[in-house]
Every structure is written in C-alpha cells, then in structure tokens.
C-alpha positions in Angstrom: 97.9 99.3 95.2 101.4 100.7 94.1 104.2 101.8 96.3 103.6 105.3 95.5 100.0 105.1 96.4 101.1 103.4 99.8 103.5 106.1 100.5 100.9 109.0 99.6 98.5 107.3 102.1 101.1 107.0 104.6 102.4 110.5 104.7 99.0 111.9 104.1 97.8 110.0 107.4 101.2 110.8 109.2 100.4 114.6 108.6 97.4 114.6 111.2 100.1 113.2 113.8 101.4 116.9 113.6 98.1 118.5 113.2 96.4 117.1 116.2 98.4 118.0 119.3 97.1 115.1 121.5 99.0 111.7 121.7 100.6 111.8 118.3 97.1 112.3 116.5 95.6 109.2 117.9 92.1 108.8 116.3 92.7 111.4 113.5 95.6 109.6 112.0 93.7 106.3 112.0 90.6 108.0 110.5 92.7 109.8 107.8 94.8 106.6 107.2 91.7 104.6 106.6 89.9 107.2 104.4 92.9 107.6 102.1 93.4 103.8 101.6 89.7 103.4 100.8 89.9 106.4 98.4 92.7 104.5 96.8 90.8 101.4 96.1 91.6 99.2 99.2 88.3 97.8 100.8 87.6 99.5 103.9 87.9 96.6 106.4 91.5 95.9 104.9 92.4 99.6 105.2 91.3 99.8 108.8 93.3 96.7 109.6 96.3 97.8 107.7 96.1 101.3 109.7 95.8 99.7 112.9 98.6 97.2 112.7 100.6 100.1 111.5 99.7 102.4 114.3 100.3 99.5 116.9 103.8 99.0 115.4 104.8 102.6 115.3 103.1 104.1 118.3 101.8 101.7 120.7 104.4 98.8 120.9 107.3 101.4 121.5 105.4 103.3 124.0 104.6 100.1 126.1 108.1 98.5 125.7 109.4 101.8 126.9 107.1 102.0 129.7 108.1 98.3 130.9 111.8 99.2 130.7 111.4 102.3 132.6 109.5 100.5 135.4 111.9 97.5 135.4 112.8 98.1 138.9 109.6 96.7 140.0 109.9 92.8 140.5 106.8 91.9 138.7 107.7 93.9 135.8 111.3 92.5 136.0 109.8 88.9 135.8 107.5 89.9 132.7 110.6 91.3 130.9 112.3 87.8 131.5 109.6 86.3 129.5 109.8 89.1 126.9 110.7 86.8 124.0 108.1 84.4 124.6 105.4 86.9 124.6 106.6 88.4 121.6 106.7 84.9 119.9 102.9 84.7 121.4 102.0 88.2 119.9 103.5 87.0 116.4 101.2 84.0 116.4 98.1 85.8 117.5 98.6 88.1 114.7 99.5 85.4 112.2 96.2 83.6 113.3 94.2 86.8 112.9 95.7 87.4 109.6 94.1 84.0 108.4 90.6 85.0 109.5 
C-alpha cells in the first residue's frame, strides 16, 4: 500500500466523522475505513486492526486521558495518574505483544 492510498483511506473514513453527528462518527468511521482499506487491497483483519488502533489513538485515548485529568481532584484518580507512566508502558507492551500475534 502506498502513502497516497493510505491517505485516501484516512480522509475517506474521516469524512464520516463529520457526516454522522454522534460521537465523531463512531462505528461509521471504523466501517468506512475498514471498507476502504480492504478495497485498496489490504486483508480485512489487518484493515480492521489498523482502523481500530488509529481510532483508539486519535479518539478514545485523548478522551480518556482528558477525563482522567478533569477528575484529578478525586484521590483515587490522583493515585492512578501518579502511575500513568507505568500504565502507558504496560499499554505499549500489550500492544506490542498483540502485534506479534
């Protein structure tokens, strides 16, 4: 897959974030991205994994981090944020192991 094809799939899928007014196009963006990548020649499981990792990185991780920072006044949340570097390292290791599978 070339860079041009990847950019076409990215922008084509991201267009649905504007068309679907619910939670930045949740569901529609994933479906469109997977369909476009599959149409461009990527196997369906690889396309789905790529789209889900992209959405987790672009949408859900910032949302969860922002929510945690907003709620940092709570003692339980504050203790969890103190462990954030270790949790990020754990997440990176899990993603790496899943990538090997």
